[in-house]
N, C-alpha and C positions, 0 to 999 in steps of 0.2 A: 493418489501419490500419499504418500507414508511421511512425517513429518521428517523423518528425516532424510526423503530424499531433495524434501525441496530448501529453496531459499532462503535463508530467510534475515526479514526487514527487520530492523530496529525500527520502534515507533520515537520519531524524534522533535516530532509536537503534532499538535494535534489535527492537521493535513499533509502531516510529511512523515513515509517514511526511506530510508534508506539502509544499503547491503553493507556489510560491516565490511568487503572489501571494495567498495564503494561502485560496485560496475554496475548497479542499478541502478535510478531512488523513482518512488512513487508520490505523485503530492496532488492536492485541488487544484487546478490552473481556471486563470477566468482566463486565459489567450482564446487564437482563435485554432478551430481545426483547421487541418491541409487546404480540407475544401471552402474554409473561409468561414463556415458555421461559429457562432462563440460558442469554447466548453464549457461556463456557466455552472465552474465550481466541478466536472468532471475530475473526477481519479486519472492519473495518467501516469505511464512508464517510461520512461528513460533510459538512457546506457547512460555510461562515463563519458560520451563528448555532447553531449545534452540531445541528442539524437532521439524523436518521439519512436517509439515504440511499438506505441496500442494507450485505446481511454478506453474508459468507461464509467456509466453514471454508478457504479458500485464499487465500495474495493476488495471486496470478496469477490465478489465474479472474474477482476480483474489479474488479482490474486492467483485464482485459481485455474485460472487460464493459463500461466506464468509461470503454473510449479510453486507461488510465493509463501513463507510463511508471516502471517503480519504478527509480530512479537510489540507485546507490553508492560514495559516495567518489569521485564524478564519472562511473562509469560505469556502463551498464546495469545492470539485478539481477545477471539470470541471468548476465554475462559474466565480474560481481561474484564470485558463488556458482562459480562455475569454477573461477576461479584462485583464487581458494580452497581450492579440491577438489584443485588438481595440484602448490597450493603455489608457486604465481607471484607473488601477492598480493606486494603494496610494503608 
């Protein structure tokens, strides 16, 4: 899916992203799954009413499944991560 077709999620903190229209949020949670197992810091997508949509250990896998583009400081998250690793972040 091309970037222009994905829903943009802006980083609010190290463990949270939110869609500009408020329709979805994605963050690390430490509650329990619907089956009663610990989330243990898994990434969770919730809709605007707080209803659990999906969860995964990996943010990028969860974002890909739901057509989400994760942005960090105005850049796609993966690009921002590469900049930090190479020391090119502003």
